[in-house]
C-alpha positions as CSV (number, residue, x, y, z in Angstrom):
1,M,5.4,-101.6,41.5
2,G,8.7,-100.7,40.8
3,P,10.3,-99.2,37.6
4,H,10.7,-101.3,34.8
5,A,13.7,-103.6,35.0
6,N,14.5,-103.0,31.2
7,H,15.6,-99.6,30.8
8,L,14.2,-98.9,27.1
9,I,11.8,-100.9,27.3
10,G,10.3,-99.4,30.3
11,A,10.6,-96.0,29.5
12,I,8.4,-97.0,26.2
13,E,5.4,-99.0,28.2
14,A,5.6,-96.0,30.9
15,R,4.3,-93.8,28.2
16,A,2.4,-96.1,25.8
17,P,-1.3,-94.9,25.3
18,A,-4.1,-97.3,25.5
19,G,-3.8,-100.8,24.1
20,T,-6.4,-99.9,21.4
21,K,-4.6,-96.6,20.2
22,T,-2.8,-97.4,16.6
23,F,0.6,-97.7,16.5
24,L,1.5,-98.6,13.2
25,E,-0.5,-99.1,9.3
26,T,0.8,-99.5,6.6
27,P,-1.5,-98.0,2.8
28,A,-1.9,-101.4,2.0
29,G,-4.3,-101.4,5.4
30,A,-2.4,-103.9,8.1
31,R,-2.5,-102.4,11.3
32,L,-1.1,-102.9,15.1
33,S,-2.4,-101.0,17.8
34,Y,0.0,-100.5,20.7
35,A,-1.3,-103.9,22.5
36,D,-0.8,-105.5,19.4
37,L,2.7,-103.8,19.2
38,K,3.5,-105.3,23.0
39,A,2.1,-108.9,22.0
40,A,3.8,-109.5,18.4
41,A,7.3,-107.9,20.1
42,A,7.0,-110.7,22.8
43,R,6.7,-113.1,20.7
44,Y,9.7,-112.2,18.5
45,A,11.4,-112.2,21.9
46,G,10.9,-115.2,22.9
47,A,11.8,-116.5,19.7
48,L,15.2,-115.4,20.0
49,A,15.6,-116.5,23.6
50,A,14.5,-119.9,22.7
51,L,17.5,-119.1,19.4
52,G,19.8,-119.0,22.6
53,V,20.0,-115.3,22.4
54,R,20.9,-114.3,26.3
55,P,21.9,-110.7,27.4
56,G,24.8,-109.0,25.4
57,D,24.3,-111.1,22.5
58,R,24.2,-109.4,19.5
59,V,21.4,-110.2,17.0
60,A,22.3,-108.7,13.4
61,L,19.7,-108.1,10.8
62,Q,19.7,-108.0,7.2
63,V,16.6,-107.4,5.6
64,E,14.0,-105.9,3.4
65,K,12.1,-103.3,5.4
66,S,8.9,-105.0,6.5
67,V,6.8,-105.2,10.5
68,P,8.6,-107.6,11.4
69,A,12.1,-105.7,11.0
70,L,10.9,-103.3,13.7
71,L,9.7,-105.7,15.6
72,L,12.7,-107.4,15.5
73,Y,14.2,-104.3,17.1
74,L,12.0,-104.4,20.2
75,A,12.3,-107.7,20.6
76,A,16.5,-108.1,20.7
77,V,16.0,-105.3,23.4
78,R,13.9,-107.3,25.7
79,A,15.6,-110.2,24.9
80,G,18.5,-108.0,26.6
81,A,20.5,-108.3,23.4
82,V,22.6,-105.9,21.5
83,F,20.7,-105.2,18.1
84,L,22.5,-105.2,14.6
85,P,20.7,-103.7,11.8
86,L,22.4,-104.0,8.9
87,N,21.8,-102.3,5.0
88,P,20.2,-105.1,2.2
89,A,22.6,-103.6,-0.2
90,Y,25.5,-105.0,1.6
91,T,27.4,-108.2,-0.1
92,P,28.1,-110.8,1.3
93,T,31.9,-109.4,0.9
94,E,30.9,-106.6,2.9
95,M,28.9,-109.1,5.4
96,A,31.9,-111.2,6.2
97,Y,33.2,-108.0,8.0
98,F,30.3,-107.0,10.1
99,L,30.1,-110.5,11.2
100,S,33.3,-111.2,12.1
101,D,33.7,-108.1,13.9
102,A,30.6,-108.2,15.8
103,E,30.2,-112.0,16.5
104,P,26.1,-112.0,16.5
105,R,24.2,-115.2,18.1
106,V,21.7,-114.7,15.3
107,L,21.7,-113.1,11.9
108,I,18.3,-112.8,10.0
109,C,18.4,-112.1,6.5
110,D,16.7,-112.2,3.4
111,P,15.9,-116.3,2.2
112,A,17.4,-115.3,-0.9
113,K,20.9,-114.9,0.5
114,K,21.0,-117.2,3.4
115,G,23.3,-119.5,1.4
116,A,25.6,-117.0,0.0
117,L,25.9,-116.0,3.6
118,A,26.1,-119.4,5.2
119,E,29.9,-119.5,5.0
120,A,30.7,-116.0,6.6
121,A,28.0,-116.7,9.0
122,S,30.2,-119.9,10.3
123,A,33.5,-118.7,9.7
124,A,31.9,-115.9,12.3
125,G,30.9,-118.2,15.3
126,V,26.9,-117.3,14.3
127,E,24.9,-119.9,15.7
128,H,21.9,-119.2,14.0
129,V,20.9,-118.1,10.8
130,E,17.2,-117.5,10.0
131,T,15.2,-115.5,7.3
132,L,13.0,-113.0,6.7
133,D,11.6,-111.9,3.6
134,G,10.1,-108.3,2.1
135,L,6.6,-109.4,3.1
136,G,7.7,-110.3,6.4
137,A,7.6,-114.1,6.0
138,G,10.1,-116.3,6.9
139,S,12.2,-118.8,9.7
140,I,11.9,-116.1,12.8
141,A,7.9,-115.2,11.7
142,D,7.3,-119.4,12.0
143,R,9.2,-119.6,14.8
144,A,7.7,-116.4,16.7
145,G,4.0,-117.8,15.4
146,Q,5.0,-120.7,17.7
147,A,6.0,-118.2,20.6
148,G,3.6,-116.9,23.3
149,D,3.5,-113.2,24.2
150,D,3.6,-112.9,27.5
151,F,7.6,-112.4,27.5
152,S,9.2,-111.8,30.7
153,D,11.6,-108.7,29.6
154,L,15.5,-109.0,30.5
155,P,16.5,-106.7,33.0
156,R,19.1,-104.3,31.4
157,R,20.2,-101.3,32.9
158,P,20.6,-97.6,31.4
159,D,24.0,-98.0,30.7
160,D,24.0,-101.7,29.1
161,L,24.2,-101.8,25.5
162,A,21.1,-102.0,23.3
163,A,22.5,-101.2,19.6
164,L,25.4,-102.0,17.4
165,L,25.2,-99.5,14.2
166,Y,28.3,-99.1,12.4
167,T,30.3,-96.4,10.8
168,S,33.4,-95.3,9.6
169,G,36.6,-93.2,10.0
170,T,39.4,-91.8,7.1
171,T,40.1,-95.5,6.9
172,G,37.0,-97.0,5.2
173,R,37.3,-100.1,8.0
174,P,33.6,-99.7,9.5
175,K,33.4,-99.5,13.6
176,G,31.0,-100.4,15.4
177,A,29.4,-97.7,17.9
178,M,28.2,-98.6,20.7
179,L,24.6,-97.2,22.0
180,S,23.1,-97.4,25.3
181,H,19.4,-98.0,26.7
182,E,20.2,-94.3,28.2
183,N,21.5,-93.0,24.8
184,L,18.4,-94.2,23.1
185,S,15.7,-93.0,25.5
186,S,17.3,-89.8,26.6
187,N,17.6,-88.9,23.0
188,A,13.8,-89.9,22.0
189,Q,12.1,-87.8,24.9
190,A,14.7,-84.9,23.8
191,L,13.0,-85.1,20.2
192,V,9.7,-85.3,21.7
193,D,9.9,-82.4,23.4
194,A,11.9,-80.3,20.7
195,W,9.7,-80.9,17.9
196,A,6.2,-81.0,20.5
197,F,5.1,-84.2,19.4
198,T,1.6,-85.5,20.9
199,Q,-0.2,-88.5,20.8
200,S,-2.0,-87.7,18.0
201,D,1.0,-87.3,15.7
202,V,1.3,-89.5,12.4
203,I,4.7,-89.7,10.8
204,L,4.7,-90.7,7.1
205,H,7.7,-93.4,7.3
206,A,9.2,-93.7,4.1
207,L,12.8,-94.1,5.9
208,P,15.1,-97.7,5.5
209,V,15.1,-99.3,9.2
210,F,19.0,-100.3,8.6
211,H,20.1,-96.9,10.3
212,T,20.2,-94.0,12.7
213,H,17.2,-92.4,11.4
214,G,14.6,-94.5,10.0
215,L,15.1,-96.8,13.1
216,F,15.8,-94.7,16.1
217,V,14.3,-91.2,15.2
218,A,11.2,-91.9,13.7
219,T,10.3,-95.0,15.7
220,N,11.6,-94.3,19.2
221,V,10.0,-91.1,19.0
222,A,6.6,-92.2,17.9
223,L,6.8,-94.6,20.9
224,F,7.8,-91.7,23.3
225,A,4.7,-89.7,22.0
226,G,2.3,-92.5,22.0
227,G,2.2,-91.7,18.5
228,S,1.6,-93.2,15.8
229,L,3.5,-94.9,12.1
230,L,2.1,-94.8,8.6
231,Y,4.4,-97.4,7.6
232,L,5.6,-97.5,4.0
233,P,7.6,-99.8,2.3
234,R,10.2,-97.6,0.6
235,F,10.0,-93.7,-0.6
236,D,7.8,-93.5,-3.6
237,A,7.0,-90.1,-4.2
238,D,3.6,-91.6,-5.3
239,L,2.8,-92.9,-2.3
240,V,4.1,-90.5,0.1
241,I,1.7,-87.5,-1.7
242,A,-1.2,-89.9,-2.0
243,N,-0.9,-90.5,2.2
244,L,0.2,-86.9,3.1
245,P,-3.6,-86.2,4.1
246,R,-3.5,-89.3,6.6
247,A,-0.2,-87.7,8.5
248,T,1.1,-85.0,9.8
249,V,4.9,-85.0,10.8
250,M,7.2,-86.6,7.5
251,M,11.0,-87.5,8.1
252,G,13.5,-87.7,5.3
253,V,16.6,-87.2,3.4
254,P,17.1,-84.1,1.5
255,T,17.0,-86.6,-1.6
256,Y,13.3,-87.5,-0.5
257,Y,12.2,-83.5,-0.9
258,S,14.0,-83.1,-3.6
259,R,12.2,-85.7,-5.4
260,L,8.5,-84.3,-4.1
261,L,9.5,-81.1,-6.0
262,A,10.1,-83.0,-8.9
263,T,6.6,-83.6,-9.1
264,D,3.2,-82.1,-10.3
265,G,1.3,-83.7,-7.1
266,F,3.7,-82.1,-4.6
267,T,1.3,-78.9,-3.5
268,R,0.2,-76.8,-1.0
269,E,-3.1,-78.5,-0.9
270,A,-1.4,-81.8,-0.7
271,A,0.9,-81.1,2.1
272,A,-1.9,-79.0,3.8
273,H,-3.1,-81.6,6.6
274,M,0.9,-81.8,7.9
275,R,2.3,-80.0,10.7
276,L,6.2,-80.2,10.5
277,F,8.6,-82.0,7.7
278,I,11.9,-82.9,9.1
279,S,15.2,-83.5,7.3
280,G,18.4,-85.3,8.0
281,S,21.2,-87.8,7.3
282,A,23.2,-85.3,4.9
283,P,23.0,-81.5,4.0
284,L,19.7,-79.7,2.9
285,S,20.7,-77.3,0.5
286,A,19.4,-73.6,1.5
287,E,18.1,-73.7,-2.1
288,L,16.0,-76.9,-1.7
289,H,14.7,-75.4,1.4
290,R,13.5,-72.1,0.3
291,A,12.3,-74.0,-3.4
292,F,9.9,-76.7,-0.7
293,E,9.0,-73.9,1.3
294,A,7.4,-71.5,-1.7
295,R,5.9,-74.7,-2.8
296,S,4.3,-76.2,0.3
297,G,4.1,-73.5,2.7
298,H,6.3,-75.8,4.9
299,A,9.7,-74.4,5.9
300,I,12.1,-77.8,6.3
301,L,13.2,-78.4,10.0
302,E,16.9,-79.1,9.2
303,R,18.4,-81.2,12.1
304,Y,21.8,-82.6,12.8
305,G,22.8,-85.6,14.2
306,M,25.6,-89.4,13.7
307,S,25.5,-92.9,14.6
308,E,27.8,-92.1,17.3
309,T,25.4,-89.6,18.6
310,S,21.8,-90.1,17.7
311,M,20.3,-86.2,17.4
312,N,22.6,-83.5,18.6
313,T,21.2,-80.1,17.2
314,T,17.8,-79.2,15.4
315,N,16.3,-75.7,14.1
316,P,13.2,-74.4,16.1
317,Y,9.5,-75.8,16.2
318,E,8.7,-72.3,17.0
319,G,11.2,-69.7,15.6
320,E,13.0,-69.4,12.2
321,R,14.3,-72.1,10.7
322,R,17.3,-71.2,9.3
323,P,18.0,-71.9,5.5
324,G,21.5,-74.0,5.9
325,T,22.1,-74.3,9.5
326,V,21.0,-77.3,11.5
327,G,19.4,-75.3,14.2
328,M,20.6,-75.3,18.5
329,P,21.8,-78.1,20.6
330,L,19.3,-79.9,22.2
331,A,18.1,-79.9,25.8
332,G,21.0,-82.0,28.0
333,V,23.6,-82.1,24.8
334,E,26.6,-79.6,25.2
335,L,28.4,-78.6,22.0
336,R,31.1,-76.7,21.1
337,I,33.4,-75.5,18.2
338,A,37.3,-76.2,18.6
339,D,40.6,-76.5,17.4
340,P,41.1,-79.6,15.3
341,E,44.4,-79.5,16.6
342,T,44.5,-78.4,20.2
343,G,41.1,-78.7,21.3
344,A,41.0,-74.9,22.5
345,A,37.7,-73.4,22.3
346,L,37.4,-71.0,19.7
347,A,35.3,-67.8,19.4
348,E,32.0,-67.7,17.7
349,G,31.9,-67.5,13.8
350,E,34.9,-69.1,13.9
351,T,35.2,-72.5,12.0
352,G,36.3,-75.8,13.8
353,M,35.8,-79.0,15.2
354,I,32.3,-80.2,16.7
355,E,32.4,-81.6,19.7
356,L,29.6,-83.3,22.2
357,K,28.9,-84.2,25.4
358,G,25.4,-85.6,26.6
359,P,23.5,-88.4,27.5
360,N,23.2,-89.2,24.1
361,V,26.6,-89.8,23.1
362,F,27.8,-93.6,22.4
363,A,29.7,-95.6,24.9
364,G,32.5,-96.2,22.2
365,Y,33.4,-98.1,19.1
366,W,33.1,-102.2,19.9
367,R,36.3,-103.6,20.6
368,K,38.6,-100.4,19.5
369,E,40.2,-99.3,22.4
370,A,42.0,-97.1,20.6
371,E,39.8,-95.6,18.5
372,T,37.4,-94.7,21.3
373,K,40.3,-93.3,23.0
374,K,41.4,-90.9,20.0
375,A,37.2,-90.4,19.4
376,F,36.8,-88.3,22.9
377,R,38.8,-85.4,24.3
378,D,40.3,-85.8,28.1
379,D,37.2,-84.0,29.3
380,G,34.9,-86.1,27.6
381,F,33.6,-84.4,25.1
382,F,33.4,-86.4,21.8
383,V,35.2,-85.3,18.8
384,T,32.9,-85.4,15.7
385,G,35.0,-85.2,12.7
386,D,32.6,-83.0,11.4
387,L,33.8,-78.7,10.6
388,G,31.1,-76.4,12.0
389,R,30.9,-72.9,13.1
390,I,28.0,-70.8,15.1
391,D,26.6,-67.5,14.3
392,E,25.8,-64.7,16.2
393,D,21.9,-66.3,17.2
394,G,23.5,-69.3,18.2
395,Y,22.6,-71.8,15.1
396,L,25.2,-74.2,13.6
397,A,26.4,-74.4,10.1
398,I,28.4,-77.4,9.1
399,A,31.4,-76.4,7.4
400,G,32.0,-79.9,5.4
401,R,33.9,-82.8,7.3
402,E,37.3,-83.6,8.2
403,T,37.8,-86.9,6.5
404,D,36.2,-87.5,2.8
405,L,33.2,-88.7,3.6
406,I,30.5,-89.4,0.8
407,I,26.9,-88.7,1.6
408,S,24.7,-90.2,-1.1
409,G,20.9,-90.1,-0.7
410,G,21.2,-90.0,2.8
411,L,24.3,-93.2,2.9
412,N,27.7,-92.6,3.8
413,V,30.0,-93.8,1.7
414,Y,34.1,-94.2,2.6
415,P,36.3,-93.5,-0.5
416,A,38.7,-95.6,1.0
417,E,36.7,-98.8,0.7
418,V,35.7,-98.1,-2.8
419,E,39.6,-97.1,-3.7
420,A,40.8,-100.0,-2.2
421,A,38.2,-101.9,-5.1
422,I,39.0,-100.2,-8.0
423,D,42.4,-100.8,-7.1
424,E,41.9,-104.3,-7.1
425,I,40.7,-104.1,-10.8
426,E,43.4,-105.4,-13.7
427,G,45.1,-102.1,-15.1
428,V,44.2,-99.9,-13.1
429,V,47.7,-97.7,-11.7
430,E,45.4,-95.8,-9.1
431,C,42.7,-94.0,-8.1
432,A,40.7,-91.5,-6.3
433,V,37.2,-91.3,-5.1
434,I,35.8,-88.4,-4.2
435,G,31.5,-87.1,-3.9
436,C,30.4,-84.7,-6.5
437,P,27.4,-82.0,-6.4
438,H,24.2,-84.7,-7.7
439,S,20.6,-83.2,-7.8
440,D,18.8,-85.9,-6.4
441,F,21.6,-87.7,-4.5
442,G,23.1,-84.7,-3.1
443,E,26.7,-86.2,-3.9
444,G,27.5,-89.0,-6.3
445,V,30.5,-91.1,-6.8
446,V,32.8,-90.6,-9.1
447,A,36.3,-92.5,-9.4
448,V,39.3,-90.6,-11.1
449,V,41.6,-93.3,-11.8
450,A,44.9,-93.3,-13.8
451,R,45.1,-96.8,-16.1
452,A,48.3,-98.6,-16.7
453,P,49.6,-97.8,-20.0
454,G,48.1,-99.6,-23.0
455,A,45.3,-101.0,-20.4
456,G,41.9,-100.6,-22.8
457,L,39.5,-100.2,-19.3
458,A,36.8,-98.4,-19.6
459,Q,33.7,-96.9,-17.5
460,G,31.8,-99.7,-17.6
461,D,35.0,-102.5,-17.2
462,V,35.4,-100.2,-13.9
463,I,31.3,-100.5,-12.5
464,D,30.8,-104.1,-13.9
465,A,33.8,-105.2,-11.8
466,L,32.3,-103.6,-8.6
467,K,28.8,-104.9,-8.8
468,D,29.8,-108.0,-6.7
469,R,32.4,-106.1,-4.6
470,L,30.5,-103.2,-3.6
471,A,26.8,-102.2,-2.5
472,G,25.2,-100.1,-5.8
473,F,24.9,-96.5,-3.5
474,K,28.9,-97.3,-3.4
475,R,29.8,-97.4,-7.0
476,P,30.7,-95.0,-8.7
477,K,28.5,-93.0,-11.3
478,R,31.5,-91.9,-13.5
479,V,34.6,-92.7,-13.9
480,V,37.3,-90.1,-15.2
481,F,40.5,-91.6,-16.4
482,V,43.9,-89.7,-16.0
483,D,47.6,-89.5,-16.7
484,Q,48.2,-88.9,-12.9
485,L,46.7,-88.1,-9.8
486,P,47.1,-84.6,-8.3
487,R,49.5,-84.7,-5.5
488,N,51.0,-82.5,-2.7
489,A,54.5,-81.9,-1.2
490,M,54.5,-84.9,1.1
491,G,52.3,-86.9,-2.0
492,K,49.5,-86.9,-0.9
493,I,46.6,-86.9,-3.6
494,E,45.0,-83.5,-3.5
495,K,41.2,-84.4,-3.7
496,A,39.9,-81.3,-2.9
497,K,41.8,-80.3,-6.5
498,L,40.0,-83.4,-7.8
499,R,36.5,-82.0,-6.4
500,D,36.6,-78.5,-8.0
501,A,37.8,-80.1,-11.6
502,Y,35.0,-82.3,-11.5
503,R,32.2,-80.7,-9.3
504,N,30.0,-80.1,-12.3
505,I,30.5,-83.5,-14.0
506,L,27.5,-85.4,-12.7
507,G,24.9,-82.6,-14.1
508,D,21.7,-81.4,-13.1
């Protein structure tokens, strides 16, 4: 028999263990074997096909975490579609943009949001709005229940798209990163090898499933290793601690690890069954790295990735996991530090732009040719927008972002988007949004606002005005009022000065 016609699904099935092996279980006792997974994903793929989904169509998902939410990823890929996961915190206003840009054939959302999203979905030409709640019930689950479990996977080549993940640049206007079957499959295999995964591994899955970390890194690594997921509905420190004895690996964001350290129940004994803790999505401070190792006996393995590339580098599984660094390039990934302006390669130890090439690097930005062209050098290297330096031992340290991106609790916040919303509030002359250190989230959003003369605007007024405009993680944790914002000779607001002035405003 020749290779499977659907590249990513074929790669997963080629590595799948015997049908009775557990793929996923929940703390509540639900269990899916690999055979169950294949049959359930087939039913959802059949449901999508019955709704008219054809190869290349987008399937958008904005739902709370559930087992069917994960099944729909595999189902969309099996149906030849392009999977588009979206944060359930996005407001209808935010969703309208994604739907108009991606033009999905099907949108699956929480039943409670269907009414609010109907107008935007209709305007974007979405043919079907289906529902799925946090318990995994809804119209799409009903449709899957009517479908057979013998779905014939649609042919997809390595360079066909498997997913669209929205990210953004300095403008704050989200861009869809186009990820191919090969982008996802090559990265999953590289991570299985780098992190020594086997069929006996159980990943404690407390991450959301709307971005690359929880959806592609954790899920695909488990599938490519033939391992299992212990699937938690969300991160809860007590629930995580209670389930550590059943797991071998945990993937998390720095906020998760700081919250574990804040509990008395997280001890060396609690972590004794674990072989590996992995951190990503936001910078892990050297202090947190050391405190975690002192408490648990485990050195967190920090790695570096992004929506456009999945994972790029990792600290070694065997060898020194160096605090404050993200390790070395994965197998197959080329990485260089270049002068941001000229693209010329820089010497060891110099700080410059991180640029990448490899089978993990995305195909470009959805329907944005000019943005795509700008993101790549003439020799094919992707310009990440992240600044970094490589030390004498080959470890990469991230120096910061070229843009003013804020990463709060592992989620990206683009200041331009928040600023645009605040500028519309009556009494605001102008504003600047910055990220300030936050002990729990890594960074918190702070808005520095210049008020109109006589305007009686207070912090609560600004935050309340944003409730229907922006997801909670984007809204300011503090609003500071000033007479005027600092500017340089070119008239540009000096955000570095603001970050210095307010770096302690969110306290501990």
